[in-house]
Every structure is written in C-alpha cells, then in structure tokens.
All heavy atoms as TSV, in Angstrom:
chain	resi	resn	atom	element	x	y	z
A	1	MET	N	N	33.501	-51.241	-16.467
A	1	MET	CA	C	32.250	-51.472	-15.737
A	1	MET	C	C	31.268	-52.263	-16.690
A	1	MET	O	O	30.611	-53.223	-16.345
A	1	MET	CB	C	31.636	-50.244	-15.251
A	1	MET	CG	C	30.298	-50.504	-14.518
A	1	MET	SD	S	30.336	-51.520	-13.045
A	1	MET	CE	C	30.700	-50.365	-11.794
A	2	ASP	N	N	31.341	-51.799	-17.982
A	2	ASP	CA	C	30.268	-52.468	-18.982
A	2	ASP	C	C	30.726	-53.900	-19.263
A	2	ASP	O	O	29.862	-54.835	-19.345
A	2	ASP	CB	C	30.411	-51.637	-20.269
A	2	ASP	CG	C	29.723	-50.325	-20.193
A	2	ASP	OD1	O	28.774	-50.243	-19.386
A	2	ASP	OD2	O	30.043	-49.430	-20.977
A	3	GLN	N	N	32.005	-54.258	-19.180
A	3	GLN	CA	C	32.426	-55.563	-19.358
A	3	GLN	C	C	31.982	-56.515	-18.153
A	3	GLN	O	O	31.590	-57.629	-18.420
A	3	GLN	CB	C	33.950	-55.785	-19.346
A	3	GLN	CG	C	34.516	-55.083	-20.577
A	3	GLN	CD	C	36.048	-55.148	-20.605
A	3	GLN	OE1	O	36.663	-55.066	-19.555
A	3	GLN	NE2	N	36.692	-55.070	-21.817
A	4	ILE	N	N	31.896	-56.018	-16.952
A	4	ILE	CA	C	31.428	-56.727	-15.805
A	4	ILE	C	C	29.899	-56.995	-15.896
A	4	ILE	O	O	29.538	-58.074	-15.775
A	4	ILE	CB	C	31.707	-55.873	-14.472
A	4	ILE	CG1	C	33.200	-55.846	-14.188
A	4	ILE	CG2	C	30.978	-56.614	-13.339
A	4	ILE	CD1	C	33.584	-54.866	-13.131
A	5	LEU	N	N	29.145	-55.933	-16.399
A	5	LEU	CA	C	27.762	-56.115	-16.566
A	5	LEU	C	C	27.363	-57.072	-17.714
A	5	LEU	O	O	26.414	-57.783	-17.669
A	5	LEU	CB	C	27.047	-54.761	-16.768
A	5	LEU	CG	C	27.173	-53.752	-15.561
A	5	LEU	CD1	C	26.622	-52.439	-15.925
A	5	LEU	CD2	C	26.356	-54.444	-14.448
A	6	ALA	N	N	28.155	-57.043	-18.690
A	6	ALA	CA	C	28.008	-57.879	-19.866
A	6	ALA	C	C	28.180	-59.382	-19.549
A	6	ALA	O	O	27.693	-60.293	-20.168
A	6	ALA	CB	C	28.927	-57.545	-21.068
A	7	ALA	N	N	28.994	-59.612	-18.542
A	7	ALA	CA	C	29.261	-60.980	-18.033
A	7	ALA	C	C	28.086	-61.570	-17.256
A	7	ALA	O	O	28.017	-62.779	-17.010
A	7	ALA	CB	C	30.460	-60.964	-17.235
A	8	ILE	N	N	27.138	-60.773	-16.798
A	8	ILE	CA	C	26.083	-61.217	-16.097
A	8	ILE	C	C	24.863	-61.591	-16.985
A	8	ILE	O	O	24.494	-60.683	-17.701
A	8	ILE	CB	C	25.637	-60.141	-15.019
A	8	ILE	CG1	C	26.783	-59.889	-14.074
A	8	ILE	CG2	C	24.430	-60.692	-14.127
A	8	ILE	CD1	C	26.552	-58.688	-13.147
A	9	ASN	N	N	24.339	-62.697	-16.872
A	9	ASN	CA	C	23.154	-63.160	-17.662
A	9	ASN	C	C	21.969	-62.817	-16.971
A	9	ASN	O	O	21.479	-63.558	-16.103
A	9	ASN	CB	C	23.293	-64.591	-17.992
A	9	ASN	CG	C	22.042	-65.134	-18.873
A	9	ASN	OD1	O	21.346	-64.181	-19.203
A	9	ASN	ND2	N	22.106	-66.337	-19.253
A	10	PHE	N	N	21.462	-61.544	-17.131
A	10	PHE	CA	C	20.308	-61.069	-16.403
A	10	PHE	C	C	18.982	-61.820	-16.771
A	10	PHE	O	O	18.022	-61.928	-16.002
A	10	PHE	CB	C	20.075	-59.610	-16.569
A	10	PHE	CG	C	21.086	-58.726	-15.870
A	10	PHE	CD1	C	22.163	-58.235	-16.396
A	10	PHE	CD2	C	20.893	-58.482	-14.526
A	10	PHE	CE1	C	23.117	-57.445	-15.805
A	10	PHE	CE2	C	21.891	-57.659	-13.847
A	10	PHE	CZ	C	22.979	-57.149	-14.512
A	11	LYS	N	N	18.982	-62.445	-17.938
A	11	LYS	CA	C	17.787	-63.139	-18.378
A	11	LYS	C	C	17.505	-64.349	-17.594
A	11	LYS	O	O	16.269	-64.764	-17.342
A	11	LYS	CB	C	17.946	-63.682	-19.829
A	11	LYS	CG	C	17.978	-62.591	-20.811
A	11	LYS	CD	C	18.052	-63.190	-22.332
A	11	LYS	CE	C	19.500	-63.134	-22.677
A	11	LYS	NZ	N	19.676	-63.705	-24.028
A	12	ASP	N	N	18.513	-65.002	-16.938
A	12	ASP	CA	C	18.216	-66.091	-15.972
A	12	ASP	C	C	17.996	-65.816	-14.503
A	12	ASP	O	O	17.841	-66.535	-13.691
A	12	ASP	CB	C	19.472	-67.067	-16.056
A	12	ASP	CG	C	19.567	-67.715	-17.400
A	12	ASP	OD1	O	18.501	-67.798	-18.121
A	12	ASP	OD2	O	20.706	-68.147	-17.735
A	13	LEU	N	N	18.017	-64.403	-14.230
A	13	LEU	CA	C	17.836	-63.930	-12.886
A	13	LEU	C	C	16.433	-63.400	-12.596
A	13	LEU	O	O	15.928	-62.786	-13.502
A	13	LEU	CB	C	18.820	-62.795	-12.535
A	13	LEU	CG	C	20.283	-63.228	-12.523
A	13	LEU	CD1	C	21.173	-61.988	-12.378
A	13	LEU	CD2	C	20.551	-64.276	-11.529
A	14	THR	N	N	15.814	-63.726	-11.480
A	14	THR	CA	C	14.541	-63.131	-11.087
A	14	THR	C	C	14.738	-61.681	-10.588
A	14	THR	O	O	15.865	-61.327	-10.291
A	14	THR	CB	C	13.863	-64.010	-10.071
A	14	THR	OG1	O	14.567	-63.904	-8.857
A	14	THR	CG2	C	13.681	-65.389	-10.485
A	15	GLN	N	N	13.578	-61.021	-10.513
A	15	GLN	CA	C	13.701	-59.654	-10.037
A	15	GLN	C	C	14.235	-59.690	-8.514
A	15	GLN	O	O	15.124	-58.923	-8.198
A	15	GLN	CB	C	12.369	-59.013	-9.977
A	15	GLN	CG	C	12.353	-57.619	-9.429
A	15	GLN	CD	C	11.003	-56.990	-9.514
A	15	GLN	OE1	O	10.046	-57.548	-10.114
A	15	GLN	NE2	N	10.846	-55.828	-8.890
A	16	ASP	N	N	13.803	-60.770	-7.720
A	16	ASP	CA	C	14.248	-60.827	-6.403
A	16	ASP	C	C	15.790	-61.122	-6.230
A	16	ASP	O	O	16.442	-60.606	-5.425
A	16	ASP	CB	C	13.476	-61.806	-5.646
A	16	ASP	CG	C	13.628	-61.818	-4.167
A	16	ASP	OD1	O	13.558	-60.762	-3.532
A	16	ASP	OD2	O	13.989	-62.812	-3.585
A	17	GLU	N	N	16.235	-61.887	-7.244
A	17	GLU	CA	C	17.658	-62.135	-7.224
A	17	GLU	C	C	18.547	-60.976	-7.645
A	17	GLU	O	O	19.640	-60.886	-7.214
A	17	GLU	CB	C	17.944	-63.302	-8.261
A	17	GLU	CG	C	17.459	-64.744	-7.826
A	17	GLU	CD	C	17.609	-65.701	-8.776
A	17	GLU	OE1	O	17.332	-65.427	-10.153
A	17	GLU	OE2	O	17.937	-66.847	-8.486
A	18	VAL	N	N	17.881	-59.966	-8.336
A	18	VAL	CA	C	18.627	-58.746	-8.717
A	18	VAL	C	C	18.560	-57.686	-7.659
A	18	VAL	O	O	19.480	-57.194	-7.203
A	18	VAL	CB	C	18.255	-58.239	-10.112
A	18	VAL	CG1	C	18.968	-56.879	-10.440
A	18	VAL	CG2	C	18.486	-59.351	-11.114
A	19	VAL	N	N	17.384	-57.462	-7.217
A	19	VAL	CA	C	17.014	-56.288	-6.277
A	19	VAL	C	C	16.435	-56.676	-4.987
A	19	VAL	O	O	16.175	-55.787	-4.200
A	19	VAL	CB	C	16.125	-55.225	-7.047
A	19	VAL	CG1	C	16.810	-54.539	-8.301
A	19	VAL	CG2	C	14.743	-55.863	-7.419
A	20	GLY	N	N	16.357	-57.989	-4.706
A	20	GLY	CA	C	15.827	-58.386	-3.478
A	20	GLY	C	C	16.740	-58.107	-2.251
A	20	GLY	O	O	17.874	-57.602	-2.422
A	21	GLN	N	N	16.270	-58.529	-1.030
A	21	GLN	CA	C	17.049	-58.274	0.153
A	21	GLN	C	C	18.446	-58.807	0.141
A	21	GLN	O	O	19.309	-58.127	0.711
A	21	GLN	CB	C	16.220	-58.861	1.379
A	21	GLN	CG	C	16.838	-58.487	2.715
A	21	GLN	CD	C	15.942	-58.947	3.832
A	21	GLN	OE1	O	14.946	-59.394	3.676
A	21	GLN	NE2	N	16.463	-58.785	5.065
A	22	ASP	N	N	18.702	-60.005	-0.460
A	22	ASP	CA	C	20.068	-60.469	-0.535
A	22	ASP	C	C	20.416	-60.624	-1.975
A	22	ASP	O	O	21.166	-61.431	-2.529
A	22	ASP	CB	C	20.121	-61.899	0.090
A	22	ASP	CG	C	19.940	-61.850	1.593
A	22	ASP	OD1	O	20.361	-60.899	2.196
A	22	ASP	OD2	O	19.216	-62.668	2.116
A	23	GLY	N	N	19.837	-59.678	-2.829
A	23	GLY	CA	C	20.169	-59.744	-4.230
A	23	GLY	C	C	21.522	-59.207	-4.720
A	23	GLY	O	O	22.234	-58.811	-3.965
A	24	LEU	N	N	21.624	-59.368	-5.997
A	24	LEU	CA	C	22.881	-58.889	-6.601
A	24	LEU	C	C	23.257	-57.485	-6.384
A	24	LEU	O	O	24.424	-57.241	-6.122
A	24	LEU	CB	C	22.731	-59.097	-8.215
A	24	LEU	CG	C	23.915	-58.816	-9.039
A	24	LEU	CD1	C	25.091	-59.797	-8.638
A	24	LEU	CD2	C	23.594	-59.107	-10.527
A	25	ILE	N	N	22.323	-56.572	-6.405
A	25	ILE	CA	C	22.667	-55.200	-6.068
A	25	ILE	C	C	23.159	-54.985	-4.742
A	25	ILE	O	O	24.164	-54.270	-4.629
A	25	ILE	CB	C	21.336	-54.316	-6.287
A	25	ILE	CG1	C	20.856	-54.367	-7.846
A	25	ILE	CG2	C	21.658	-52.796	-5.971
A	25	ILE	CD1	C	21.688	-53.763	-8.881
A	26	LYS	N	N	22.590	-55.514	-3.755
A	26	LYS	CA	C	23.070	-55.442	-2.387
A	26	LYS	C	C	24.326	-56.073	-2.173
A	26	LYS	O	O	25.292	-55.610	-1.500
A	26	LYS	CB	C	22.024	-56.048	-1.387
A	26	LYS	CG	C	22.422	-55.803	0.124
A	26	LYS	CD	C	21.402	-56.276	1.070
A	26	LYS	CE	C	21.843	-55.966	2.421
A	26	LYS	NZ	N	20.908	-56.280	3.387
A	27	GLN	N	N	24.645	-57.181	-2.742
A	27	GLN	CA	C	25.884	-57.950	-2.703
A	27	GLN	C	C	27.051	-57.023	-3.393
A	27	GLN	O	O	28.122	-56.884	-2.795
A	27	GLN	CB	C	25.840	-59.338	-3.331
A	27	GLN	CG	C	25.072	-60.288	-2.634
A	27	GLN	CD	C	24.946	-61.661	-3.294
A	27	GLN	OE1	O	25.934	-62.108	-3.731
A	27	GLN	NE2	N	23.733	-62.177	-3.304
A	28	LEU	N	N	26.782	-56.605	-4.483
A	28	LEU	CA	C	27.734	-55.746	-5.253
A	28	LEU	C	C	27.982	-54.381	-4.454
A	28	LEU	O	O	29.147	-53.980	-4.278
A	28	LEU	CB	C	27.337	-55.380	-6.677
A	28	LEU	CG	C	27.323	-56.604	-7.646
A	28	LEU	CD1	C	26.684	-56.075	-8.981
A	28	LEU	CD2	C	28.777	-56.973	-7.849
A	29	THR	N	N	26.979	-53.820	-3.899
A	29	THR	CA	C	27.106	-52.571	-3.144
A	29	THR	C	C	28.033	-52.902	-1.957
A	29	THR	O	O	28.901	-52.167	-1.725
A	29	THR	CB	C	25.824	-52.114	-2.750
A	29	THR	OG1	O	25.009	-51.830	-3.877
A	29	THR	CG2	C	25.944	-50.727	-1.901
A	30	GLY	N	N	27.844	-54.000	-1.216
A	30	GLY	CA	C	28.589	-54.331	-0.097
A	30	GLY	C	C	30.040	-54.585	-0.422
A	30	GLY	O	O	30.912	-54.174	0.313
A	31	ARG	N	N	30.256	-55.192	-1.507
A	31	ARG	CA	C	31.714	-55.539	-1.942
A	31	ARG	C	C	32.364	-54.260	-2.351
A	31	ARG	O	O	33.586	-54.085	-2.012
A	31	ARG	CB	C	31.759	-56.608	-2.989
A	31	ARG	CG	C	31.364	-57.919	-2.469
A	31	ARG	CD	C	31.350	-58.954	-3.462
A	31	ARG	NE	N	30.903	-60.238	-3.022
A	31	ARG	CZ	C	30.935	-61.438	-3.691
A	31	ARG	NH1	N	31.386	-61.410	-4.909
A	31	ARG	NH2	N	30.469	-62.481	-3.147
A	32	ILE	N	N	31.726	-53.452	-3.111
A	32	ILE	CA	C	32.311	-52.171	-3.453
A	32	ILE	C	C	32.563	-51.275	-2.264
A	32	ILE	O	O	33.737	-50.712	-2.211
A	32	ILE	CB	C	31.334	-51.315	-4.515
A	32	ILE	CG1	C	31.291	-52.136	-5.784
A	32	ILE	CG2	C	31.859	-49.916	-4.662
A	32	ILE	CD1	C	30.168	-51.632	-6.765
A	33	LEU	N	N	31.693	-51.178	-1.393
A	33	LEU	CA	C	32.007	-50.353	-0.132
A	33	LEU	C	C	33.134	-50.933	0.681
A	33	LEU	O	O	33.913	-50.225	1.124
A	33	LEU	CB	C	30.727	-50.306	0.736
A	33	LEU	CG	C	29.601	-49.397	0.157
A	33	LEU	CD1	C	28.320	-49.503	1.122
A	33	LEU	CD2	C	30.016	-47.931	-0.004
A	34	GLN	N	N	33.202	-52.286	0.797
A	34	GLN	CA	C	34.384	-52.845	1.539
A	34	GLN	C	C	35.570	-52.629	0.921
A	34	GLN	O	O	36.628	-52.222	1.594
A	34	GLN	CB	C	34.124	-54.426	1.619
A	34	GLN	CG	C	35.136	-55.151	2.440
A	34	GLN	CD	C	35.132	-54.630	3.924
A	34	GLN	OE1	O	34.084	-54.381	4.458
A	34	GLN	NE2	N	36.185	-54.349	4.538
A	35	ARG	N	N	35.686	-52.680	-0.460
A	35	ARG	CA	C	36.977	-52.368	-1.212
A	35	ARG	C	C	37.369	-51.012	-0.951
A	35	ARG	O	O	38.521	-50.649	-0.694
A	35	ARG	CB	C	36.774	-52.632	-2.646
A	35	ARG	CG	C	36.661	-54.144	-2.888
A	35	ARG	CD	C	37.916	-54.685	-3.602
A	35	ARG	NE	N	37.775	-56.095	-3.904
A	35	ARG	CZ	C	37.878	-56.727	-5.007
A	35	ARG	NH1	N	38.246	-55.912	-6.029
A	35	ARG	NH2	N	37.845	-57.982	-5.164
A	36	ALA	N	N	36.425	-50.084	-0.930
A	36	ALA	CA	C	36.596	-48.584	-0.787
A	36	ALA	C	C	37.178	-48.237	0.618
A	36	ALA	O	O	38.185	-47.591	0.814
A	36	ALA	CB	C	35.398	-47.819	-1.110
A	37	LEU	N	N	36.571	-48.971	1.546
A	37	LEU	CA	C	36.995	-48.850	2.968
A	37	LEU	C	C	38.478	-49.317	3.225
A	37	LEU	O	O	39.179	-48.688	3.901
A	37	LEU	CB	C	35.990	-49.405	3.971
A	37	LEU	CG	C	34.642	-48.736	4.063
A	37	LEU	CD1	C	33.660	-49.639	4.957
A	37	LEU	CD2	C	34.833	-47.435	4.740
A	38	GLU	N	N	38.684	-50.486	2.614
A	38	GLU	CA	C	40.005	-51.026	2.687
A	38	GLU	C	C	41.082	-50.188	2.000
A	38	GLU	O	O	42.190	-49.919	2.586
A	38	GLU	CB	C	40.059	-52.438	2.089
A	38	GLU	CG	C	39.312	-53.479	2.973
A	38	GLU	CD	C	39.206	-54.861	2.315
A	38	GLU	OE1	O	39.813	-55.031	1.234
A	38	GLU	OE2	O	38.478	-55.709	2.881
A	39	ALA	N	N	40.691	-49.578	0.866
A	39	ALA	CA	C	41.586	-48.616	0.138
A	39	ALA	C	C	41.892	-47.430	1.031
A	39	ALA	O	O	42.927	-46.921	1.153
A	39	ALA	CB	C	41.106	-48.313	-1.205
A	40	GLU	N	N	40.810	-46.853	1.677
A	40	GLU	CA	C	40.948	-45.709	2.450
A	40	GLU	C	C	41.819	-45.949	3.677
A	40	GLU	O	O	42.649	-45.137	4.142
A	40	GLU	CB	C	39.529	-45.253	2.955
A	40	GLU	CG	C	39.477	-44.034	3.820
A	40	GLU	CD	C	38.160	-43.649	4.264
A	40	GLU	OE1	O	37.220	-44.412	4.014
A	40	GLU	OE2	O	38.028	-42.558	4.911
A	41	MET	N	N	41.701	-47.208	4.298
A	41	MET	CA	C	42.520	-47.556	5.418
A	41	MET	C	C	44.004	-47.632	4.970
A	41	MET	O	O	44.876	-47.184	5.689
A	41	MET	CB	C	42.078	-48.891	6.002
A	41	MET	CG	C	42.886	-49.354	7.230
A	41	MET	SD	S	42.793	-48.149	8.640
A	41	MET	CE	C	41.186	-48.637	9.248
A	42	THR	N	N	44.255	-48.245	3.835
A	42	THR	CA	C	45.586	-48.382	3.321
A	42	THR	C	C	46.111	-47.012	3.101
A	42	THR	O	O	47.257	-46.666	3.463
A	42	THR	CB	C	45.591	-49.147	2.084
A	42	THR	OG1	O	45.117	-50.461	2.265
A	42	THR	CG2	C	46.993	-49.211	1.356
A	43	GLU	N	N	45.429	-46.004	2.543
A	43	GLU	CA	C	45.833	-44.752	2.389
A	43	GLU	C	C	46.208	-44.028	3.667
A	43	GLU	O	O	47.153	-43.293	3.828
A	43	GLU	CB	C	44.865	-43.962	1.495
A	43	GLU	CG	C	45.189	-42.612	1.198
A	43	GLU	CD	C	46.418	-42.256	0.306
A	43	GLU	OE1	O	46.638	-43.318	-0.494
A	43	GLU	OE2	O	47.105	-41.283	0.346
A	44	HIS	N	N	45.215	-44.165	4.563
A	44	HIS	CA	C	45.382	-43.584	5.829
A	44	HIS	C	C	46.642	-43.974	6.600
A	44	HIS	O	O	47.385	-43.241	7.157
A	44	HIS	CB	C	44.235	-43.761	6.648
A	44	HIS	CG	C	44.271	-43.266	8.087
A	44	HIS	ND1	N	44.262	-41.934	8.400
A	44	HIS	CD2	C	44.408	-43.986	9.300
A	44	HIS	CE1	C	44.320	-41.770	9.765
A	44	HIS	NE2	N	44.445	-43.027	10.291
A	45	LEU	N	N	46.827	-45.350	6.690
A	45	LEU	CA	C	47.917	-45.946	7.414
A	45	LEU	C	C	49.251	-45.848	6.604
A	45	LEU	O	O	50.393	-45.842	7.250
A	45	LEU	CB	C	47.648	-47.337	7.814
A	45	LEU	CG	C	46.512	-47.489	8.774
A	45	LEU	CD1	C	46.311	-49.019	8.946
A	45	LEU	CD2	C	46.845	-46.786	10.054
A	46	GLY	N	N	49.209	-45.727	5.253
A	46	GLY	CA	C	50.390	-45.685	4.478
A	46	GLY	C	C	51.041	-46.997	4.204
A	46	GLY	O	O	52.221	-46.959	3.831
A	47	TYR	N	N	50.437	-48.167	4.402
A	47	TYR	CA	C	50.921	-49.407	4.034
A	47	TYR	C	C	49.835	-50.416	3.772
A	47	TYR	O	O	48.647	-50.220	4.133
A	47	TYR	CB	C	51.890	-49.950	5.115
A	47	TYR	CG	C	51.239	-50.207	6.416
A	47	TYR	CD1	C	50.591	-51.467	6.661
A	47	TYR	CD2	C	51.178	-49.227	7.379
A	47	TYR	CE1	C	49.987	-51.822	7.927
A	47	TYR	CE2	C	50.458	-49.464	8.565
A	47	TYR	CZ	C	49.922	-50.742	8.844
A	47	TYR	OH	O	49.313	-50.897	10.019
A	48	GLU	N	N	50.165	-51.334	2.880
A	48	GLU	CA	C	49.161	-52.366	2.422
A	48	GLU	C	C	48.791	-53.320	3.563
A	48	GLU	O	O	49.477	-53.610	4.543
A	48	GLU	CB	C	49.778	-53.195	1.364
A	48	GLU	CG	C	50.033	-52.505	-0.002
A	48	GLU	CD	C	48.654	-51.943	-0.645
A	48	GLU	OE1	O	47.646	-52.711	-0.570
A	48	GLU	OE2	O	48.686	-50.869	-1.274
A	49	LYS	N	N	47.462	-53.858	3.446
A	49	LYS	CA	C	47.050	-54.886	4.419
A	49	LYS	C	C	47.981	-56.156	4.332
A	49	LYS	O	O	48.583	-56.492	3.419
A	49	LYS	CB	C	45.629	-55.287	3.904
A	49	LYS	CG	C	44.903	-56.277	4.851
A	49	LYS	CD	C	43.615	-56.625	4.345
A	49	LYS	CE	C	42.843	-57.483	5.282
A	49	LYS	NZ	N	41.432	-57.750	4.880
A	50	ASN	N	N	48.241	-56.668	5.645
A	50	ASN	CA	C	49.084	-57.804	5.839
A	50	ASN	C	C	50.565	-57.485	5.716
A	50	ASN	O	O	51.416	-58.322	5.759
A	50	ASN	CB	C	48.775	-58.989	4.845
A	50	ASN	CG	C	47.437	-59.437	5.120
A	50	ASN	OD1	O	46.859	-59.528	6.253
A	50	ASN	ND2	N	46.725	-59.856	4.091
A	51	SER	N	N	50.858	-56.199	5.670
A	51	SER	CA	C	52.323	-55.779	5.549
A	51	SER	C	C	52.814	-55.592	6.975
A	51	SER	O	O	52.024	-55.237	7.939
A	51	SER	CB	C	52.520	-54.414	4.847
A	51	SER	OG	O	53.755	-53.975	4.937
A	52	ASN	N	N	54.137	-55.904	7.188
A	52	ASN	CA	C	54.641	-55.715	8.549
A	52	ASN	C	C	55.019	-54.239	8.848
A	52	ASN	O	O	55.696	-53.892	9.806
A	52	ASN	CB	C	55.886	-56.602	8.697
A	52	ASN	CG	C	55.362	-58.076	8.826
A	52	ASN	OD1	O	54.281	-58.404	9.094
A	52	ASN	ND2	N	56.273	-58.968	8.434
A	53	SER	N	N	54.952	-53.408	7.771
A	53	SER	CA	C	55.279	-52.036	7.852
A	53	SER	C	C	54.767	-51.292	9.098
A	53	SER	O	O	55.472	-50.378	9.700
A	53	SER	CB	C	55.002	-51.214	6.699
A	53	SER	OG	O	55.475	-51.831	5.475
A	54	GLY	N	N	53.583	-51.734	9.535
A	54	GLY	CA	C	53.009	-50.873	10.709
A	54	GLY	C	C	53.281	-51.448	12.078
A	54	GLY	O	O	52.858	-50.921	13.025
A	55	ASP	N	N	54.051	-52.602	12.150
A	55	ASP	CA	C	54.343	-53.264	13.369
A	55	ASP	C	C	55.022	-52.257	14.362
A	55	ASP	O	O	55.957	-51.593	13.864
A	55	ASP	CB	C	55.180	-54.489	13.222
A	55	ASP	CG	C	54.347	-55.647	12.600
A	55	ASP	OD1	O	53.132	-55.442	12.234
A	55	ASP	OD2	O	55.028	-56.674	12.198
A	56	ASN	N	N	54.594	-52.276	15.514
A	56	ASN	CA	C	55.084	-51.404	16.528
A	56	ASN	C	C	55.209	-49.972	16.289
A	56	ASN	O	O	56.048	-49.231	16.772
A	56	ASN	CB	C	56.502	-51.921	16.896
A	56	ASN	CG	C	56.568	-53.340	17.443
A	56	ASN	OD1	O	55.645	-53.769	18.142
A	56	ASN	ND2	N	57.483	-54.108	16.932
A	57	SER	N	N	54.332	-49.488	15.310
A	57	SER	CA	C	54.274	-48.046	14.961
A	57	SER	C	C	53.301	-47.372	15.827
A	57	SER	O	O	53.235	-46.081	15.759
A	57	SER	CB	C	53.906	-47.866	13.528
A	57	SER	OG	O	52.580	-48.291	13.310
A	58	GLY	N	N	52.433	-48.008	16.574
A	58	GLY	CA	C	51.380	-47.413	17.325
A	58	GLY	C	C	50.148	-47.106	16.534
A	58	GLY	O	O	49.102	-46.511	17.030
A	59	ASN	N	N	50.229	-47.394	15.291
A	59	ASN	CA	C	49.100	-47.182	14.347
A	59	ASN	C	C	49.041	-48.361	13.291
A	59	ASN	O	O	49.257	-48.186	12.137
A	59	ASN	CB	C	49.276	-45.919	13.573
A	59	ASN	CG	C	48.016	-45.387	12.941
A	59	ASN	OD1	O	46.957	-45.836	13.215
A	59	ASN	ND2	N	48.143	-44.421	12.076
A	60	SER	N	N	48.735	-49.529	13.891
A	60	SER	CA	C	48.774	-50.718	13.054
A	60	SER	C	C	47.290	-51.302	12.983
A	60	SER	O	O	46.554	-51.161	13.799
A	60	SER	CB	C	49.761	-51.743	13.536
A	60	SER	OG	O	49.470	-52.221	14.821
A	61	ARG	N	N	47.222	-52.174	11.960
A	61	ARG	CA	C	45.909	-52.851	11.741
A	61	ARG	C	C	45.958	-53.991	12.767
A	61	ARG	O	O	46.941	-54.677	12.921
A	61	ARG	CB	C	45.883	-53.476	10.429
A	61	ARG	CG	C	45.825	-52.327	9.395
A	61	ARG	CD	C	45.917	-52.994	7.891
A	61	ARG	NE	N	46.057	-51.922	6.903
A	61	ARG	CZ	C	45.319	-51.866	5.896
A	61	ARG	NH1	N	44.608	-52.874	5.425
A	61	ARG	NH2	N	45.537	-50.845	5.053
A	62	ASN	N	N	44.765	-54.192	13.386
A	62	ASN	CA	C	44.766	-55.327	14.376
A	62	ASN	C	C	43.473	-56.170	14.220
A	62	ASN	O	O	42.990	-56.681	15.184
A	62	ASN	CB	C	44.692	-54.725	15.855
A	62	ASN	CG	C	43.565	-53.823	16.112
A	62	ASN	OD1	O	42.695	-53.567	15.269
A	62	ASN	ND2	N	43.443	-53.276	17.283
A	63	GLY	N	N	43.133	-56.308	12.986
A	63	GLY	CA	C	41.884	-57.152	12.639
A	63	GLY	C	C	40.619	-56.440	12.427
A	63	GLY	O	O	40.585	-55.177	12.489
A	64	HIS	N	N	39.637	-57.122	12.157
A	64	HIS	CA	C	38.339	-56.476	11.899
A	64	HIS	C	C	37.278	-57.556	12.135
A	64	HIS	O	O	37.576	-58.740	12.333
A	64	HIS	CB	C	38.138	-55.977	10.549
A	64	HIS	CG	C	38.136	-56.996	9.418
A	64	HIS	ND1	N	39.202	-57.742	8.908
A	64	HIS	CD2	C	37.063	-57.581	8.850
A	64	HIS	CE1	C	38.867	-58.543	8.112
A	64	HIS	NE2	N	37.495	-58.576	7.922
A	65	THR	N	N	36.001	-57.202	12.192
A	65	THR	CA	C	34.936	-58.080	12.358
A	65	THR	C	C	33.935	-57.702	11.308
A	65	THR	O	O	33.834	-56.612	10.799
A	65	THR	CB	C	34.115	-57.872	13.714
A	65	THR	OG1	O	33.779	-56.499	13.903
A	65	THR	CG2	C	35.162	-58.310	14.907
A	66	GLU	N	N	33.119	-58.676	10.836
A	66	GLU	CA	C	32.120	-58.543	9.846
A	66	GLU	C	C	31.029	-57.582	10.381
A	66	GLU	O	O	30.631	-57.793	11.600
A	66	GLU	CB	C	31.545	-59.943	9.381
A	66	GLU	CG	C	32.452	-60.772	8.696
A	66	GLU	CD	C	32.740	-60.324	7.216
A	66	GLU	OE1	O	31.777	-59.898	6.642
A	66	GLU	OE2	O	33.867	-60.466	6.860
A	67	LYS	N	N	30.490	-56.669	9.593
A	67	LYS	CA	C	29.381	-55.826	9.996
A	67	LYS	C	C	28.377	-55.977	8.905
A	67	LYS	O	O	28.702	-55.762	7.729
A	67	LYS	CB	C	29.838	-54.479	10.299
A	67	LYS	CG	C	30.775	-54.435	11.436
A	67	LYS	CD	C	31.483	-53.103	11.619
A	67	LYS	CE	C	32.431	-52.989	12.672
A	67	LYS	NZ	N	33.680	-53.927	12.457
A	68	PRO	N	N	27.086	-56.066	9.329
A	68	PRO	CA	C	26.030	-56.199	8.161
A	68	PRO	C	C	25.865	-54.790	7.624
A	68	PRO	O	O	25.875	-53.776	8.281
A	68	PRO	CB	C	24.793	-56.706	9.019
A	68	PRO	CG	C	25.032	-56.276	10.439
A	68	PRO	CD	C	26.546	-56.255	10.650
A	69	LEU	N	N	25.464	-54.803	6.313
A	69	LEU	CA	C	25.207	-53.640	5.596
A	69	LEU	C	C	23.615	-53.508	5.649
A	69	LEU	O	O	22.932	-54.403	5.111
A	69	LEU	CB	C	25.632	-53.715	4.172
A	69	LEU	CG	C	25.386	-52.519	3.186
A	69	LEU	CD1	C	26.201	-51.343	3.758
A	69	LEU	CD2	C	25.885	-52.924	1.908
A	70	ALA	N	N	23.145	-52.516	6.204
A	70	ALA	CA	C	21.687	-52.316	6.370
A	70	ALA	C	C	21.117	-51.669	5.323
A	70	ALA	O	O	21.604	-50.908	4.493
A	70	ALA	CB	C	21.488	-51.481	7.695
C-alpha cells in the first residue's frame, strides 16, 4: 500500500482533486469495493469471471450494470 501511495504526487493535486465529490479518495474507494465484490462473487460461485465453468449450472454469472457509489 505504501508503494501505491508513494507513486502519487500529492503536491500537484488540489484538495478537491483528492477529497472532492469525484476526487481520488472516492475513485479509489469505488475501485476497491468493486474488486472486493467481484472476489466475493468468485468465491460464492466457485469459478472465475468469464469462465465457462458455470454454464448451465443454474448459478451462473449473467452480466452486470454500473451502479453509482453514493
């Protein structure tokens, strides 16, 4: 995590760009939550996304839609 933060040049970012409505914190939070949800779905179903393992199992992935993070 420290390596990721070290790669960000905070000196060139405004406060709004970091903590604003569409700022870095919100974007990172959204991406982290999305990855966690995808991992949870993979664990629950027992196969990776885009794998044919779930075809005709009655419990397969059938797509998703974007949802805003409030």
